[in-house]
C-alpha positions in Angstrom: 2.0 -14.5 1.2 2.7 -11.3 3.0 0.1 -10.1 5.5 0.3 -6.9 7.3 -2.2 -5.8 10.0 -3.1 -1.9 10.9 -2.6 -2.9 14.6 -0.7 -6.1 15.7 -2.6 -6.1 19.1 -6.1 -6.0 18.2 -8.8 -3.9 20.2 -10.4 -6.0 22.9 -13.9 -5.0 22.2 -16.1 -2.7 20.1 -15.7 0.3 22.5 -12.0 -0.2 22.3 -11.9 -0.3 18.7 -14.2 2.8 18.2 -12.1 4.6 20.8 -9.1 4.0 19.2 -9.8 6.0 16.1 -7.9 3.6 13.9 -9.3 1.5 10.9 -8.7 -2.2 11.8 -7.6 -4.5 9.1 -5.1 -6.1 7.1 -3.4 -6.2 3.6 -2.6 -9.4 1.8 0.0 -10.2 -1.0 -1.2 -13.7 -1.7 1.3 -14.7 -4.3 4.3 -13.0 -2.7 7.2 -15.5 -2.7 7.6 -14.9 1.1 5.7 -13.5 4.1 6.1 -10.0 5.4 9.3 -11.1 7.4 11.0 -12.7 4.3 10.3 -16.3 5.4 9.2 -18.8 2.4 6.3 -21.2 2.9 6.9 -24.8 3.8 6.0 -26.8 0.5 4.4 -30.2 0.4 1.8 -32.4 -1.5 -1.4 -33.8 -0.7 -3.1 -30.6 -0.1 -6.6 -32.1 -0.8 -6.2 -34.6 2.1 -5.7 -31.5 4.6 -8.4 -32.0 7.3 -10.9 -29.3 7.5 -13.1 -28.3 10.4 -16.7 -29.6 10.2 -18.1 -26.3 11.7 -16.1 -23.3 10.2 -14.2 -25.4 7.2 -11.0 -23.9 8.2 -8.0 -26.0 7.4 -6.0 -27.7 9.9 -2.8 -25.6 11.0 0.1 -25.8 13.4 -2.2 -23.8 16.1 -4.7 -26.6 16.5 -4.6 -28.7 19.4 -4.0 -32.4 18.3 -5.0 -35.4 20.4 -4.5 -38.9 19.3 -7.9 -39.3 17.7 -9.0 -35.7 17.0 -8.2 -32.0 16.9 -9.7 -28.8 18.0 -10.2 -26.0 15.5 -7.9 -22.9 16.3 -10.6 -20.6 14.7 -13.8 -21.6 16.4 -13.1 -24.5 18.7 -15.0 -27.4 17.3 -13.5 -30.9 18.2 -13.1 -32.8 14.9 -12.4 -36.5 14.3 -9.2 -37.6 12.4 -9.2 -40.4 9.7 -7.0 -43.3 10.0 -4.8 -41.9 7.3 -4.5 -38.7 9.3 -3.6 -40.5 12.5 -0.8 -42.4 10.7 0.4 -39.4 8.9 0.5 -36.9 12.1 2.3 -39.7 14.0 5.4 -38.3 12.1 4.8 -34.6 12.7 8.4 -33.8 11.0 7.2 -34.8 7.7 4.0 -32.8 7.8 4.4 -29.1 6.7 1.2 -28.2 8.3 2.7 -29.1 11.8 5.8 -27.3 11.4 4.6 -24.0 10.0 1.8 -21.9 10.0 2.6 -20.8 6.2 2.4 -23.6 3.8 2.0 -24.2 0.1 0.8 -27.7 -0.8 0.2 -29.3 -4.1 -3.1 -30.2 -5.4 -4.0 -33.0 -7.8 -5.2 -32.0 -11.2 -9.1 -32.1 -11.4 -10.6 -35.0 -13.2 -7.0 -36.5 -14.2 -4.0 -37.8 -12.4 -1.7 -36.3 -14.7 -0.7 -32.9 -14.9 -3.1 -30.8 -17.6 -1.3 -29.7 -20.5 -2.2 -26.1 -21.8 -0.4 -23.3 -23.4 -0.5 -19.7 -22.1 -2.2 -17.5 -24.5 -1.5 -13.8 -25.1 -3.6 -11.5 -27.5 -2.6 -7.9 -28.4 -5.6 -5.8 -29.5 -4.2 -2.7 -31.3 -6.0 0.5 -31.9 -5.6 1.7 -35.6 -7.7 4.9 -35.1 -4.5 6.6 -33.9 -1.1 8.2 -34.9 2.2 6.8 -36.4 3.9 7.7 -33.2 1.3 5.6 -31.1 1.8 2.5 -33.4 5.6 2.8 -33.2 5.4 2.8 -29.5 3.1 -0.1 -29.5 5.2 -2.1 -31.9 8.2 -1.6 -29.6 6.2 -2.6 -26.6 5.1 -5.8 -28.3 8.6 -6.8 -29.6 9.6 -6.4 -25.9 6.8 -8.7 -25.0 7.8 -11.4 -27.4 11.3 -11.5 -26.0 9.6 -11.9 -22.5 7.1 -14.8 -23.6 8.5 -18.3 -23.0 8.6 -21.0 -25.5 5.2 -22.9 -25.9 3.3 -19.6 -25.7 0.6 -18.9 -28.2 0.3 -15.2 -29.4 -2.4 -13.6 -31.6 -2.6 -10.1 -33.3 -5.8 -8.2 -33.6 -6.5 -4.8 -34.5 -9.7 -2.5 -34.1 -10.9 0.7 -35.6 -14.2 0.7 -37.6 -13.3 -3.1 -38.4 -11.8 -5.9 -36.4 -8.7 -7.5 -38.2 -7.5 -11.0 -37.3 -3.8 -11.7 -38.5 -2.8 -15.2 -39.6 1.0 -15.4 -39.2 1.6 -19.2 -39.4 1.9 -19.0 -43.1 4.8 -17.6 -45.1 3.2 -14.0 -45.4 1.1 -12.5 -42.8 -2.6 -12.6 -43.7 -5.3 -10.3 -42.3 -9.1 -10.9 -42.3 -11.3 -8.0 -41.6 -14.9 -7.9 -40.3 -16.6 -4.6 -39.9 -18.2 -3.3 -37.0 -21.9 -2.0 -37.0 -21.8 1.8 -36.1 -25.1 1.3 -34.2 -24.6 0.9 -30.5 -27.2 -1.7 -30.4 -25.8 -4.0 -33.2 -23.3 -6.6 -33.1 -21.0 -8.2 -35.5 -22.7 -10.0 -38.4 -20.0 -13.1 -38.3 -18.6 -14.7 -35.2 -14.8 -14.4 -35.1 -14.3 -18.1 -35.3 -16.0 -17.9 -38.7 -13.7 -15.3 -39.8 -10.8 -17.3 -38.7 -10.5 -20.5 -36.6 -8.9 -19.8 -33.2 -5.9 -22.1 -33.7 -5.2 -20.5 -37.0 -5.3 -17.1 -35.2 -3.1 -18.3 -32.0 0.6 -18.8 -33.4 3.3 -20.5 -31.4 5.8 -17.9 -30.3 9.1 -20.2 -30.7 8.3 -20.7 -34.4 6.6 -17.7 -35.5 8.4 -14.9 -33.6 9.9 -13.3 -36.7 6.5 -13.4 -38.8 4.8 -11.9 -35.9 7.4 -9.1 -36.0 6.7 -8.7 -39.7 3.2 -8.5 -39.2 3.6 -5.7 -36.7 5.7 -3.9 -39.4 2.5 -3.7 -41.6 0.4 -2.0 -39.0 -0.8 1.2 -40.4 -3.3 3.9 -38.8 -6.6 4.2 -40.7 -6.6 7.2 -42.9 -9.1 10.2 -42.4 -11.1 9.0 -45.6 -11.5 5.6 -44.2 -12.8 6.9 -41.0 -15.1 9.4 -42.5 -16.5 6.7 -44.9 -17.2 4.3 -42.0 -18.3 6.9 -39.5 -21.8 8.1 -39.2 -23.7 10.5 -37.2 -23.2 9.6 -33.6 -24.6 11.3 -30.6 -26.7 14.3 -31.3 -25.4 14.1 -34.8 -21.7 14.4 -33.8 -19.6 12.5 -36.4 -18.1 9.5 -34.8 -14.4 8.5 -35.2 -14.3 4.9 -35.8 -12.8 3.4 -32.6 -15.0 0.6 -31.9 -13.3 -0.8 -28.8 -16.1 -2.2 -27.0 -17.4 -4.5 -30.0 -13.7 -5.6 -30.6 -13.5 -6.5 -26.7 -16.7 -8.4 -26.5 -15.9 -10.4 -29.6 -12.5 -11.5 -28.4 -13.9 -12.6 -25.1 -16.2 -14.8 -27.0 -13.8 -15.9 -29.5 -11.4 -16.9 -26.8 -13.9 -18.3 -24.3 -15.0 -21.1 -26.5 -11.7 -22.8 -26.0 -11.3 -21.8 -22.3 -10.3 -25.0 -20.3 -9.2 -26.8 -23.4 -6.8 -24.9 -25.6 -5.6 -22.8 -22.6 -6.3 -22.2 -19.0 -5.6 -18.5 -19.1 -5.7 -15.8 -21.7 -4.5 -12.2 -21.5 -5.7 -9.6 -23.8 -3.4 -6.7 -24.0 -5.4 -3.6 -25.1 -3.6 -0.5 -26.8 -5.8 2.4 -26.8 -5.1 5.9 -28.4 -8.6 7.6 -27.5 -12.1 7.0 -26.3 -14.3 4.3 -27.8 -16.5 6.1 -30.3 -18.2 3.7 -32.5 -20.4 0.9 -32.2 -21.4 -0.9 -29.1 -19.7 0.5 -26.0 -19.1 4.2 -27.5 -18.7 6.8 -24.9 -19.7 10.5 -24.9 -16.7 12.3 -24.1 -18.5 15.7 -24.4 -19.1 15.5 -20.7 -15.5 16.5 -19.7 -15.8 19.9 -21.3 -19.1 20.9 -19.7 -19.3 23.7 -17.3 -20.5 22.2 -14.2 -19.4 25.1 -12.1 -21.8 27.3 -13.8 -24.7 24.9 -12.9 -23.5 24.3 -9.3 -22.4 20.9 -9.7 -19.3 19.0 -8.6 -17.3 18.1 -11.6 -15.5 15.5 -9.6 -18.6 13.7 -8.5 -19.9 13.9 -12.3 -17.1 12.7 -13.8 -15.9 9.8 -11.5 -18.7 7.6 -11.9 -19.1 5.2 -15.2 -21.5 6.6 -17.9 -22.7 3.4 -19.0 -22.8 -0.3 -17.5 -21.5 -1.7 -20.7 -18.0 -2.3 -19.8 -18.7 -3.5 -16.2 -21.1 -6.2 -17.5 -18.4 -7.0 -20.2 -16.0 -7.5 -17.4 -18.3 -10.4 -16.1 -17.8 -12.1 -19.8 -14.2 -11.7 -19.4 -14.1 -13.4 -16.2 -16.5 -16.1 -17.3 -14.2 -16.7 -20.2 -11.1 -16.8 -18.1 -9.6 -13.7 -19.8 -7.4 -11.2 -18.0 -7.2 -7.6 -19.5 -4.7 -5.0 -19.4 -5.4 -1.6 -20.8 -2.4 0.6 -22.0 -4.0 4.0 -22.7 -1.4 6.3 -24.5 -3.4 9.5 -24.9 -3.7 13.1 -23.4 -7.4 13.4 -24.5 -10.3 12.6 -22.3 -11.1 8.8 -22.7 -13.5 8.2 -19.6 -11.2 5.5 -18.0 -13.8 5.6 -15.2 -16.1 3.4 -17.6 -13.3 1.2 -18.9 -11.6 0.6 -15.8 -13.8 -2.4 -14.9 -12.3 -4.4 -17.6 -8.9 -4.5 -15.6 -10.2 -4.3 -12.0 -12.4 -7.5 -12.3 -10.4 -9.6 -14.4 -7.0 -9.1 -12.3 -5.4 -7.0 -14.9 -3.7 -3.6 -14.9 -4.6 -0.1 -16.0 -1.6 1.7 -17.5 -1.8 5.5 -18.6 0.7 7.5 -20.5 0.1 11.0 -21.8 2.8 11.2 -24.5 4.7 8.9 -26.6 7.8 10.7 -26.2 8.8 9.7 -22.7 6.6 6.5 -22.2 7.9 3.6 -20.6 5.3 1.2 -22.2 8.0 -1.3 -23.7 9.8 -1.5 -20.3 6.4 -2.1 -18.7 5.5 -4.7 -20.9 8.4 -6.6 -20.6 8.7 -6.3 -16.7 5.0 -7.4 -16.5 5.6 -10.6 -18.3 8.8 -11.5 -17.1 7.6 -12.0 -13.5 5.8 -15.3 -12.4 2.1 -14.9 -11.8 -0.9 -17.4 -10.9 -4.0 -17.6 -12.4 -7.5 -19.2 -11.8 -7.2 -18.0 -8.2 -9.7 -18.2 -5.4 -9.0 -16.6 -2.3 -10.7 -16.8 1.0 -10.4 -15.3 4.4 -11.7 -16.9 7.8 -11.5 -15.5 11.2 -12.2 -16.7 14.7 -15.7 -16.3 16.1 -15.2 -13.0 17.9 -14.9 -11.1 14.9 -15.5 -11.2 11.1 -14.7 -9.8 7.6 -16.1 -6.4 6.9 -15.1 -5.3 3.3 -12.6 -6.5 0.9 -10.7 -4.3 -1.3 -8.5 -4.9 -4.6 -8.5 -6.1 -8.3 -11.0 -9.0 -7.9 -14.2 -10.4 -9.0 -16.6 -11.6 -6.2 -17.7 -15.1 -6.3 -21.2 -15.1 -7.7 -22.3 -18.1 -5.3 -20.2 -17.9 -1.9 -20.0 -15.0 0.4 -16.5 -13.5 1.2 -14.9 -15.4 -1.6 -12.8 -13.6 -4.3 -11.8 -14.9 -7.8 -8.7 -13.5 -9.2 -8.1 -14.3 -12.7 -4.3 -13.2 -12.9 -2.3 -12.3 -9.8 1.6 -11.6 -9.7 3.6 -11.3 -6.8 3.0 -7.5 -6.2 -0.8 -7.8 -6.1 -2.2 -6.9 -2.9 -5.6 -6.9 -1.4 -7.2 -5.3 1.8 -9.8 -6.5 4.2 -11.2 -4.5 7.4 -12.8 -6.2 10.2 -15.6 -5.8 12.7 -16.7 -7.5 15.8 -19.1 -10.3 15.6 -20.9 -9.3 18.7 -20.6 -6.6 21.5 -18.6 -8.9 23.8 -15.3 -8.9 21.8 -12.3 -10.9 22.8 -12.2 -12.5 26.3 -9.9 -10.7 28.9 -9.6 -14.1 31.1 -9.0 -16.8 28.7 -6.1 -17.8 26.6 -7.8 -18.0 23.1 -6.3 -15.4 21.1 -7.5 -13.8 17.8 -6.9 -16.0 14.9 -7.5 -15.4 11.1 -6.5 -17.8 8.2 -6.2 -16.9 4.5 -6.6 -20.0 1.7 -5.3 -19.1 -1.6 -6.0 -21.7 -4.2 -4.2 -21.1 -7.6 -2.7 -22.4 -10.6 0.8 -22.0 -12.0 2.2 -22.7 -15.6 5.4 -25.0 -15.4 7.6 -24.0 -18.5 8.9 -26.7 -20.9 12.5 -26.1 -19.4 11.3 -27.1 -15.9 9.4 -30.1 -17.2 12.4 -31.4 -19.1 14.9 -30.9 -16.0 12.4 -32.7 -13.8 12.2 -35.6 -16.3 15.9 -35.8 -16.9 15.8 -34.5 -20.4 12.6 -36.3 -21.6 9.4 -34.7 -22.5 8.0 -32.1 -25.1 10.1 -29.1 -24.9 7.1 -26.9 -26.3 4.5 -28.3 -23.9 3.3 -26.5 -20.7 2.0 -28.0 -17.5 -0.5 -26.6 -15.2 -0.2 -27.1 -11.5 -2.8 -26.4 -8.9 -1.5 -25.5 -5.4 -3.2 -24.5 -2.2 -1.4 -21.9 0.0 -2.6 -21.3 3.4 -1.4 -18.8 6.0 -2.6 -18.9 9.7 -2.0 -16.1 12.0 -2.4 -15.5 15.6 -2.6 -12.1 17.2 -3.1 -10.7 20.9 -5.6 -8.5 22.0 -4.8 -5.4 23.6 -5.8 -4.6 27.0 -5.6 -0.8 27.1 -5.4 1.9 24.4 -1.7 2.3 24.6 -0.9 -1.1 23.5 -3.1 -0.5 20.5 -1.4 2.8 19.7 2.0 1.0 20.3 1.3 -1.7 17.8 0.3 0.5 14.8 1.7 0.0 11.3 1.2 3.2 9.7 1.7 2.2 6.1 -1.1 -0.4 6.6 -3.2 2.3 8.0 -2.5 4.5 4.9 -3.5 1.4 2.5 -6.9 1.2 4.4 -7.5 4.6 4.3 -6.8 5.0 0.6 -9.1 2.3 -0.2 -12.0 4.0 2.1 -11.4 7.3 0.6 -11.5 6.0 -2.9 -14.8 4.3 -2.4 -16.2 7.6 -0.6 -14.9 9.7 -3.7 -16.7 7.5 -6.0 -19.8 7.3 -4.0 -20.0 11.0 -3.0 -17.3 12.8 -4.8 -13.8 14.0 -4.2 -15.0 16.7 -1.8 -16.5 14.3 0.7 -13.4 12.1 0.5 -11.2 15.0 1.7 -13.6 15.6 4.5 -13.5 12.3 5.7 -9.9 12.0 5.6 -9.5 15.4 7.5 -12.0 14.5 10.0 -10.7 11.2 10.7 -7.4 12.7 11.7 -9.1 15.0 14.1 -10.9 12.2 15.9 -7.7 10.0 15.8 -5.9 13.0 17.5 -8.6 13.6 20.0 -8.8 9.8 21.0 -5.0 9.6 21.4 -4.8 12.9 23.6 -7.7 11.3 25.8 -5.9 8.0 26.0 -2.7 9.6 27.3 -4.8 12.3 29.3 -2.7 15.0 27.6 -5.8 17.9 28.1 -6.1 19.0 31.5 -8.1 22.2 31.7 -6.7 23.3 35.1 -3.2 23.1 34.6 -3.0 26.9 33.8 -1.8 26.6 30.3 -4.1 27.3 27.1 -5.9 24.1 25.7 -4.5 24.5 22.2 -0.8 24.3 23.7 -1.9 21.2 25.5 -3.0 19.3 22.3 -0.2 16.9 21.1 -1.1 16.8 17.5 2.4 15.5 16.5 1.7 12.4 18.6 5.0 13.0 20.7 4.2 10.0 23.1 3.7 7.4 20.3 6.3 7.1 17.7 4.3 4.7 15.7 1.5 7.2 15.2 4.0 10.2 14.3 4.1 9.4 10.5 0.1 9.5 10.2 -0.2 13.4 10.1 2.4 13.5 7.4 0.8 10.9 5.4 -2.8 12.4 5.8 -1.4 15.7 4.7 0.5 14.3 1.7 -2.6 12.3 0.5 -4.7 15.6 0.6 -2.2 17.0 -1.5 -1.9 14.2 -3.8 -4.0 14.4 -7.3 -5.8 11.5 -6.1 -7.8 13.9 -3.9 -7.2 17.3 -5.5 -10.1 19.1 -7.2 -11.0 19.2 -10.8 -10.8 22.7 -11.0 -7.1 22.7 -10.1 -6.1 21.0 -13.3 -6.4 17.3 -12.1 -7.3 15.2 -15.3 -10.4 12.7 -14.3 -8.5 9.9 -16.4 -5.4 10.5 -14.3 -7.4 10.4 -11.0 -8.9 7.0 -12.2 -5.4 5.8 -13.0 -4.1 6.7 -9.7 -7.2 5.0 -8.0 -6.4 1.7 -10.0 -2.7 2.0 -9.3 -3.0 2.8 -5.6 -5.7 0.1 -4.9 -3.2 -2.6 -6.0 0.1 -1.5 -4.3 1.5 -3.1 -1.2 1.9 -0.6 1.9 5.4 0.3 1.4 5.1 1.0 -2.4 1.9 3.1 -1.6 3.8 4.9 1.1 6.5 6.1 -1.4 3.8 6.9 -4.0 1.9 9.1 -1.6 4.9 10.7 0.3 8.0 10.5 -1.7 11.5 10.0 -0.1 14.1 12.6 -0.3 17.8 11.7 0.5 21.0 13.8 -0.1 24.5 12.8 -1.1 27.7 14.6 -0.5 29.1 13.2 -3.7 27.7 10.5 -5.9 29.6 7.8 -3.8 28.6 9.2 -0.1 25.4 9.8 1.3 24.8 12.5 3.5 21.1 12.1 5.0 18.8 9.1 4.3 15.7 11.4 4.8 14.7 15.0 4.5 11.4 16.7 4.6 9.9 17.6 1.4 10.8 21.5 1.8 13.0 24.1 0.2 14.3 24.4 3.9 15.7 21.1 3.8 17.5 21.9 0.5 18.9 25.1 1.8 19.7 23.9 5.5 21.4 20.7 4.7 24.2 22.1 2.5 24.2 18.8 0.5 25.0 19.3 -3.3 23.1 16.3 -4.5 19.4 15.1 -3.7 17.6 12.0 -4.7 13.9 11.8 -4.9 12.0 8.7 -4.9 8.3 9.0 -5.8 7.6 5.5 -6.8 6.5 6.5 -10.3 9.4 9.0 -10.8 13.1 9.0 -9.7 14.8 12.5 -9.8 18.4 13.2 -9.2 18.6 17.0 -8.5 22.1 18.9 -8.3 21.7 22.3 -6.3 22.6 25.5 -8.0 25.3 25.7 -5.3 26.9 22.2 -6.1 30.5 22.0 -6.9 30.9 22.2 -10.7 33.5 19.6 -10.6 31.0 16.8 -9.3 30.2 14.7 -12.3 26.8 15.2 -14.0 25.0 13.0 -14.4 26.3 10.5 -11.8 28.5 7.9 -13.2 27.2 4.4 -13.7 29.5 2.7 -11.0 28.8 5.2 -8.1 26.6 4.3 -5.0 23.8 6.8 -6.2 23.4 4.8 -9.5 23.5 1.6 -7.5 20.5 2.7 -5.4 18.7 3.8 -8.4 19.1 0.6 -10.5 18.0 -1.6 -7.2 14.9 0.5 -6.7 14.1 0.2 -10.4 14.7 -3.6 -10.3 12.1 -4.0 -7.3 9.4 -1.7 -8.8 6.0 -3.2 -10.3 6.2 -0.5 -12.9 9.2 1.4 -14.4 9.9 4.5 -12.9 10.9 7.6 -15.1 14.3 8.7 -14.1 15.1 12.3 -14.6 18.5 14.3 -14.0 18.1 17.8 -13.2 20.8 20.5 -12.5 19.5 23.3 -10.6 20.1 26.9 -11.9 20.7 25.9 -15.5 17.6 23.5 -15.9 13.8 23.8 -15.4 13.6 22.5 -11.8 9.7 22.5 -11.8 9.5 18.6 -12.1 11.6 18.5 -8.8 10.1 21.4 -6.9 6.6 20.2 -7.4 7.2 17.3 -5.0 8.3 19.8 -2.2 4.7 19.8 -1.0 5.5 21.2 2.4 6.0 24.8 1.5 3.0 27.4 1.0 3.6 28.4 -2.7 4.7 24.9 -4.1 3.4 25.7 -7.5 6.1 28.4 -7.7 3.9 31.3 -8.3 4.1 33.0 -5.0 0.6 32.8 -4.1 -0.1 31.2 -1.0 -3.0 28.9 -2.4 -1.6 26.2 0.2 -0.6 26.4 3.9 2.4 24.6 5.2 2.3 21.6 7.6 3.0 23.9 10.4 -0.3 25.6 9.7 -2.0 22.2 9.0 -1.4 20.9 12.4 -2.7 24.2 13.8 -5.7 23.5 11.9 -6.2 20.0 13.2 -5.5 21.2 16.7 -8.6 23.6 16.5 -10.6 20.8 15.0 -9.7 18.7 18.0 -10.8 21.4 20.5 -14.0 22.1 18.7 -14.6 18.2 18.7 -13.7 17.8 22.5 -15.8 20.9 23.6 -18.9 19.5 21.7 -18.5 16.2 22.9 -17.9 17.2 26.3 -21.3 19.5 26.2 -23.1 16.1 25.5 -24.1 17.5 22.1 -22.9 14.6 19.6 -26.1 14.8 17.7 -25.3 18.4 16.8 -22.3 17.3 14.9 -23.4 16.8 11.3 -22.4 13.4 10.1 -20.8 12.5 6.9 -23.4 12.0 4.1 -22.1 9.0 2.8 -23.6 5.2 3.2 -22.0 3.9 6.5 -21.0 0.6 4.8 -18.3 2.7 3.1 -16.5 3.6 6.3 -16.7 0.5 8.4 -14.0 0.4 11.1 -13.8 4.2 11.3 -15.0 5.9 14.4 -18.7 6.0 14.9 -18.9 9.7 15.2 -17.5 11.9 12.1 -17.2 15.6 12.0 -17.7 17.9 9.3 -14.9 20.4 9.9 -14.1 22.9 7.1 -10.3 22.5 6.7 -7.3 24.2 4.8 -4.4 21.9 4.4 -0.6 22.5 4.4 3.0 20.9 5.1 6.5 20.4 6.7 8.8 17.5 7.6 8.0 13.9 7.7 9.2 12.5 10.9 10.1 9.0 11.4 11.6 6.4 13.9 15.4 6.7 14.3 17.9 9.5 14.1 17.5 10.6 10.3 18.3 14.4 10.7 20.6 15.9 13.2 18.9 18.1 15.9 20.8 21.2 14.4 19.5 20.5 11.0 15.8 20.4 12.3 16.3 23.5 14.3 17.7 25.3 11.3 14.8 24.0 9.2 12.1 25.3 11.9 14.1 28.5 12.4 13.9 29.1 8.3 10.2 28.2 7.9 9.1 30.1 10.8 11.2 33.2 10.0 9.7 33.2 6.4 6.0 33.1 7.6 6.8 35.7 10.3 8.5 38.1 7.7 5.4 37.7 5.5 2.9 38.6 8.3 5.1 41.6 9.4 5.3 42.9 5.9 1.6 42.8 5.7 1.2 44.4 9.1 3.4 47.5 7.9 1.8 47.9 4.5 -1.8 46.9 5.0 -4.1 45.8 2.1 -3.8 47.3 -1.2 -6.5 49.8 -2.4 -9.5 47.9 -3.5 -8.6 44.6 -2.4 -11.1 42.6 -0.3 -11.1 39.3 1.5 -14.1 38.0 -0.3 -12.3 36.2 -3.2 -9.9 33.4 -3.1 -6.7 32.9 -4.6 -7.7 29.9 -6.7 -10.3 32.1 -8.3 -7.8 34.0 -9.8 -5.5 31.2 -10.5 -7.5 28.0 -11.0 -4.4 26.0 -12.1 -2.6 26.6 -8.6 -3.0 23.8 -6.0 -5.8 24.3 -3.4 -6.9 22.3 -0.4 -9.9 23.9 0.5 -11.9 21.1 2.1 -15.3 22.2 1.4 -17.2 25.5 0.0 -20.2 26.6 2.0 -23.0 28.9 1.3 -23.6 30.0 4.9 -21.3 32.3 7.0 -19.5 30.5 9.9 -20.3 31.7 13.4 -17.5 29.7 14.8 -14.8 32.1 16.1 -12.0 29.5 15.4 -13.0 29.5 11.6 -13.1 33.1 11.5 -9.8 33.6 12.9 -8.6 31.0 10.5 -10.2 33.0 7.6 -8.5 36.2 8.5 -5.3 34.5 9.3 -5.4 32.8 5.7 -6.4 36.1 4.0 -3.5 38.0 5.7 -0.8 35.4 4.9 -2.1 35.1 1.2 -1.6 38.9 0.9 1.5 38.8 2.9 3.0 36.0 0.4 2.2 37.9 -2.6 3.9 41.0 -1.4 6.8 39.0 -0.4 7.1 37.1 -3.5 6.9 40.4 -5.9 9.3 42.3 -3.6 11.7 39.4 -2.9 11.8 38.3 -6.6 14.5 40.8 -7.4 16.6 40.2 -4.3 19.0 37.4 -3.6 17.8 34.7 -1.1 18.3 35.7 2.5 20.9 33.7 4.6 19.5 31.1 7.0 20.3 32.2 10.5 19.4 30.2 13.8 
């Protein structure tokens, strides 16, 4: 169980928490095999005998004060008595895991039986036949890979869906399929229960004896013909002909089918849903025409219109899946609008995953299937976080289902070692933590779960005896108790920041804001948060002094130079604003891809999320020798470093890029036994998903896949149009926002600041005052602790970047605007596919001088960049000079 906090030294009271400008919370990976420092838990038995506090129900732990007859709860301080058995047990502390470690994992007895419960894991593949041959070939490959990953004793069922549901019986000599037709009306259900079509135990086949027959059944899968679809399909919504993909009815029927044996035949069932397009037939059909509507012409926000679900059908169906003990994984292989915003609840609330592949050609679906089923997982999980009395849990985030009976209890159907959840905190009162007592903040996470013990382990533990095909279920209780300290001043808070965990909390909150109020509001929230954090930091370090003679904007420390732990945050915020998660619909971001990113990012542990938001760029002198471990994401870094080989890790994509000036004698692609390949293989092995690996030779192949990640340049899209600013300009924009915020705060006119029009509950742990500063976003170098780049290289990068920007401005000043050009239009109006980071559009004219200066400067820079691009395209790149 890995637990990481946004700050390791908690704010001492609500004023300090608001004044810090930081979100306050933790991330938890409950089934991780070790803690955040790599230490495994102390294992033991008798979890049901562990004493619990009579007041707060916390578990006895190593931080509790123990007397001969009683113990004090470390969370609430209540004095609790000990039973005679516990008194005898704790007289020998060396044999008690709970006394020697604050991280324990104890075995629980089987409920209602002294013997381990026998059950077999169940896996069901639901394949979309309203698809293409290429889709089915990819699905077959994925399921063959899954069969190799499944252990002996597993049960597997094959089902298909289109305008009918097909159930396969593969336990006989020849695979047999029985079909039941789906009613086209969205209000109707199947005329027969699936149990009446085929008994469940006939449908579920043991993998160890039927693997070849399952493979033979897969080979019989064929897409439904256009004649079958047109015959079955009828007039749909407003007379539109439906396509015959009855996904909703198929899922509902399978959940009821499996739920009838939940707890007897199986303790967990996983349904793999392979989808090639939107559900458009029967109950749960979705109207995908909303994707093609012109929202701009009606003055509507397309992102806000496309992010919410259009029907509660699948959210209600997810509750059925949870009740039936079914975990759902959706594998969508399509480039058409499928409305994943409506389908995602099946995965999120059941503890499953959502995968999106836009093409069958380069899909990693088979590798993802094998990887997912090869790693251990827990199921039937219940997680509860408790805190000491001074503070309490605010919101919880992640792929779980809230317990319908108990508050602050999360039920997780299936949980692997990568699954990560987040909590934010708030104070229970205005007093906060005491400054004069030794009682530190304490939190305790209890995670009750079940694991399947494979037949091999049962055989080994019984010295060769036992049924080789039977599985055993073991219920366990994992408890982690953590003690923190309270910071006595703001410097201590800032010095204890973990920027990756801050990023995780920000992503969860921004996703919630986007779903509630749209992407535009989510971007504003993120931008304004950084403005306020910067202002609070400058206040805490007393960096802005009006009487020292220098301009105020020169005094604002927007790079957090006094606090290394905060220096990464501007880069992360900037990169998140440039990420497709928060880019606009009119910039070409597909709504399904945005939903996929929301599901992916909300389940990643902080280090992986950091890599997905801000990729890591390293350089190599040769395939066997690393040059620099980290560069900024800019073309300047490539030019100034002089390295011939670059390796970019963007979590979902790995790219090896050979520069156009690389020595032709360097082997391309890198040999399999070199350092670069070893690094790649290790990264792929440690990932929760299979990253795509690309090799690109600059100057000879299309390098756009690599250059698109160089987000710290103005013309990142390669068009020469400055639709985005660089990181230097981004910091200048934040500086102006900080000055405006401080000026208005100083004039005691907080009420004149327009608050974000989002429900306050979404932004718990954010500062109470939020601004609405219109922003333009941009990028430069990612700074980090330690010596990453030499001072000469940093200086060269700075000179190169500033030189380019200065040349653009000088050329514009010499030439002036072209005849007929005005500053009223935006670049994105002319090039809607280009990247744009405008924080908001407004119908009123700004009277703020800083914003007017920013508009003029942005217009001049845009025109200059266009002229520079058109003139420079026929010339060789200029040499970099210090």
